[in-house]
N, C-alpha and C positions, 0 to 999 in steps of 0.2 A: 557566416550569416551577416556579419557586420559589413563585409564587402558588398554583399548583395542588396542591402537596405541602406539608403543614405541617411544622414543624420537628421535631415528635415522631416523624415518619417519616424525615425526611432524616438526622438525626443518627445513629440506630441503623443505617440502611442504609449510610451512609458509613463508620461505625466498623467494621461487619462486613466491608466490602470491604477495609479496611486490615488487619484481623486476618487475613483470608484471604491477602492478599498477603504478610504477615509470615510466616505458617506455610509458605507456598510457598518462600520464599527462605531461611528459617532452618532449618538441619538440626538437629533435636532428637531424632532417633531415633524411637522409638515413642510418645513423649509429646508433647503439645502444647507448642509453644515457650514460650507464656506461663506454663506450669506448670514448665518445666524451667529457665528462665533468669529471674532477677530483673530483669535489664536490659530484657528484653522486656516484662515487666509494667509497669515504670516508663515505658517508651516508649508503651505502649498507654494508660496512664492519662493521660500528657501529651497524646496525640493526642485523647482524649476531651474533656479540658479545653479544648483549642484549638478543637475543633468547637463546643463549647457557647459559648465566648467569641466565636467568629465569628458565631454566630446572635444572640447578645446585642448585639454591635456593630451588625449589620445591622438588628436590630429598633430599636435606638436611633436609627440614621440615618434609618430610615423615619419614626419619630415626629417627628424634627426637620424632615424634609422636608415632612411632612404639615402642620405648623404654618405653613410658609412658603407653602403653596399658597393660591390664592384659593378662594372657596366652591364654585364650579363644579368646579374641578379636584379639590378635596378630596372632593366628593360622588362624582365619577367614580372616584377612587382607592378610596374605601371600598366602593363598589359592586363593583368588580373583586375587591377583597380578600374581600368577603363571598361572592362567587361561587366563588372559588378554594377556600374552606375548607368548602364544603358536601359532606359525605359522607352523602348521603341513604340510600344502601344500607346503611351501617353502622347508622344510626339505625333504619331499617325492620327490619333483622335483629334488633336488640336488642329492639324492640317485639314482634316475633313470638315471640321466645324467652320473653318475660315472659307473653305470652298474656292481657294485660289489656284490658279494654274502655276506650275513650277516656272521658274525664270526661263528655263530652256524652251518652254512652250508658249511664251508670251507673244511670240510672233503670230500665233494663230488667232489671237483676239485683239490685235491692234486695229483701231478704226482708221478709216481712210483720211479723215481730216486731221490737221495739226495746227498748232498755234505757235508761231515762231520756233518751230522745231520741236515743240512739246507735243508728244503724241498721247492719245487716250486709249486705255485698255477697256474692253467690253467685258468686264468681270460680272459674274452673276452675284446676286445678293448672297451674303453668307448664310449657310443653312440654319445656323442658330437664330439668325434674325428672322428668317422665313418661318421657322417653327414657332418662335415667340409671337409673331404676327398672327398666325393661324390660331394659336391658343388664346390670344386676346379677343379674336372674333368669337370663338366658342364661349369664352367667359362672358362676353357682352350679351350674347343670345340667351344664355342661361340666366344671367342677371336680369335682363329685360322680362323674361317669362316669369321669373319668380316674383319680382316686385311690382311689375306693371300689369301682368295678366292674372296671376294667381294671388295678388295682394299679400305678399309675404311681409313679415314683420320688418319695419324700418328700424333705423338706429334709434329713433325717438321711442318707438314701441319697446325695443329691447331695454332702453334706459329706464322707462317707466316700470317694466317688469322687474328689473334689478333693484330699483328703489323700493318697490313693494316687498320683494323678498328680503331686502335689507331691513325694512321696518319690522317684518315678522321675526327675523333673527334677533333684532334688538329687544323686542318684547319678550322673546323666549329667554334671552340672556338675562334680562332684568328679573325674571322669575327666580333664577338661581343665584343671582348676584345680590346678596342681602343688603350691601351698602349702597345699592342703587334703587332700593325700594322707595316709593313715594306714596302720596295719598291715593293715587289711582291704582297702584299695583300691590299695595300691602294686603296680605292675607292673614287670617288668624292662625297663629302658631300653636301647635299642640304637643310638639316634641318636649320631652322632659328636660332636655338640656337647655332649650330656649326659654322655657318657663323658669328654670333655675336661674339663668342669667338675668331674666326680667325681674325676678324677685330681688336679686342682688342690687340691681339698678334702682328698684323701688325703695329698698331699705336704705340706700345711700342718699337718695335725692328727694323722696316723696313722703317719708314717714312724718316729717315735721308738720305737714299740713293735713295729711290724710290718715295718720296713725299707722302703726305696723300691721294691724289687721284690716285696714281699709275702712274702718268705721267712720272716719272723718273727724276733723278738728277745725282748723281754719278753713280747710277745703271741705268739699262735700263728701258725703258717704258714698263709697264706691261699691257697696255690696247689695244695694237695693236696685229696683228697676227704674228709678227716677234719674234722668240725665238732663243736664243743662244744655249741652252742646252736641248731643247725639251719643248713642250707646253702642254702636257697632265698631268693628275694628278700624274702619276708615276714619270715622269721626274721632275716636279716641286717639288714634295716631296723629291726626291733624291737630287735636287739642294739645297733645304733648309737644308736637313740633312747633306750632305757631303760638301756643299760649292760650289762655282763657279769655274771658270778656275784658275788653279794654278798660283799664283803670281799677278793676277789682278781681280779675282772674289771675291764674298762675302765670308765671313767666314762660317765654318760649324756650324750649330746651334744644332746639336744632343747632345752636352754636356750641353746645356742650356735649351732646350725645350724637352718636352716629345713627344713620337711618336704621341699621340692624338693631341697635340697642333700643331705639324708640319702638320698633315693631315688637321686640321682646317684652318691653315693659308694658306696652298697650295690651298685648295678649295676656300678660300676667294679671293686669287690672281686671280684664274681663273674666279671668278664672276665679276672681273673688265673688262673682255674682252668686247669690244664694247662700253665702256663708253667714255665720252669725258673729259679728264683732262684739267685744266686751261692752262697749259703750257707744252704740250706734247713734249717729247724728240724725236729726229729723230730715226726711226726704226733701230734696230740692230739685226744681225743674219738673219736667213732664215724664210720664211713664213711656219708656221706649220699648216697642214691640218688634223692632227690626231683628235682623239676623245677627249671629255672632255674640249673642248675649247669654247663651246657655252656659252652664257650668262645665268647664273642661275636666274630663275624668283623667 
């Protein structure tokens, strides 16, 4: 088999088989393993070098063995090797693609004129060139019909479509990426784990001004329906993030808390609506009748 298949075919085929096996066993998500992991790249390079080295060693051994054979055995070995490397179909295909006359038949296509003894052959265009030319004409006709007659999407149209799809994907991603949440995308959290985390943040940073039960101290009462800067999830999140009124409101927490933490503590604050604190502070601000103010069960 080795004599029938040359090394320039054996090495690529063996390498591609190993690459396929590597891709099958290495979990790299949607990307090829050799692009995702540097270790896989190094492994494949090493495999390729080993395959080349094996072929080089076998070739050297063949040469050494050849010199040790007698003349009859050497002739037989060379004959077998010559037979194994003949790919006549490849050579014939190449000759047909060139479309040239054999040297022996060039006299049939010599033109009458010559320049200082230099004669010109009337060769036909190579078939591959002719076929490529015909294909370019067919492509041009199809292209013209699609974009000029039937008004197909241009590259600009495709770009705008891809941008719109990318924006939708970004918005969908923001809905699940908690630390990318902002004033526009924040939603009221009702999961027990989120409210528990929000309570922990509240007890660490907010009780000094709002008391542990939200009844208010230096800061306003968080259990009634009166709000100074808005009482839905978006406004409470913005207040936590950007701070209260200039000069007399609370500080901005965006430099100390992550967006996910601010969403959790804002949701916990809204869960205090309707509860009864031990020593509630007098209402401040206006009654807020917007959404997201109901008690979370």
